[in-house]
C-alpha positions, -999 to 999 in steps of 0.1 A, spaced: -44 -426 407 -16 -431 432 -18 -413 465 14 -394 473 18 -411 507 14 -447 493 49 -451 481 83 -437 491 115 -431 473 146 -411 480 146 -381 457 183 -376 461 190 -410 447 168 -403 417 186 -369 412 221 -385 414 212 -413 391 197 -389 365 228 -366 367 251 -396 363 231 -408 333 233 -374 317 270 -370 324 277 -404 309 258 -395 278 276 -362 276 310 -380 278 300 -404 250 287 -375 229 319 -355 233 341 -385 225 320 -392 193 322 -355 183 360 -353 187 365 -386 169 343 -377 140 355 -341 135 392 -344 142 401 -381 136 420 -406 157 453 -388 155 441 -358 175 416 -376 197 437 -378 229 448 -342 231 414 -327 222 393 -350 244 418 -344 272 415 -306 267 377 -309 269 379 -329 301 405 -306 317 385 -275 311 353 -292 324 372 -302 355 384 -267 361 349 -253 356 334 -278 381 362 -271 406 356 -234 403 319 -237 408 321 -263 437 350 -247 456 348 -210 449 314 -198 436 288 -219 455 305 -216 490 307 -178 485 271 -176 473 261 -195 505 282 -172 527 268 -140 511 231 -149 512 226 -174 540 208 -163 571 221 -172 606 200 -184 634 205 -179 671 228 -209 674 251 -195 647 241 -219 620 239 -205 585 209 -218 564 187 -211 534 150 -213 542 133 -198 512 140 -184 478 152 -148 479 179 -127 465 203 -156 461 184 -174 434 181 -142 413 219 -136 418 226 -172 407 204 -169 377 221 -137 366 256 -152 371 249 -183 351 231 -164 324 261 -141 321 284 -171 319 263 -187 291 263 -154 272 301 -153 274 303 -189 262 280 -180 233 302 -151 223 333 -173 225 316 -200 204 306 -173 178 342 -160 176 355 -195 173 331 -203 145 340 -171 126 377 -179 129 373 -215 117 352 -203 87 379 -178 77 406 -205 80 387 -230 60 380 -204 33 417 -195 31 427 -232 30 402 -239 2 416 -211 -20 450 -227 -19 438 -257 -38 421 -238 -66 432 -249 -100 441 -223 -126 418 -222 -156 432 -214 -190 
């Protein structure tokens, strides 16, 4: 067994490398999905749309949501420095917000699936041959 103090590594480097690996895999998966489902003629516009909405979401989280979360729930010490020292109300609030966002995404995906199924059903009935 390895003693915890016998080796050292920077946990932030491991976290950044893992996140980069996951994001790279996600980009390849999205590109493959768009190419297989929609073909090469629609690849640029659909993949660009995915990336644009992803960028808008990351910008909103990074520049609007998380700074406000920190401002609302951080404690201030005697020198006027705001900080988080422990889990408290902020992590429950963050969980509720992210859970709500995932629920909205699930509802939007469900509506999109239903509309695509209706459109495909309507398109398939146009090609029905008349039987005599």
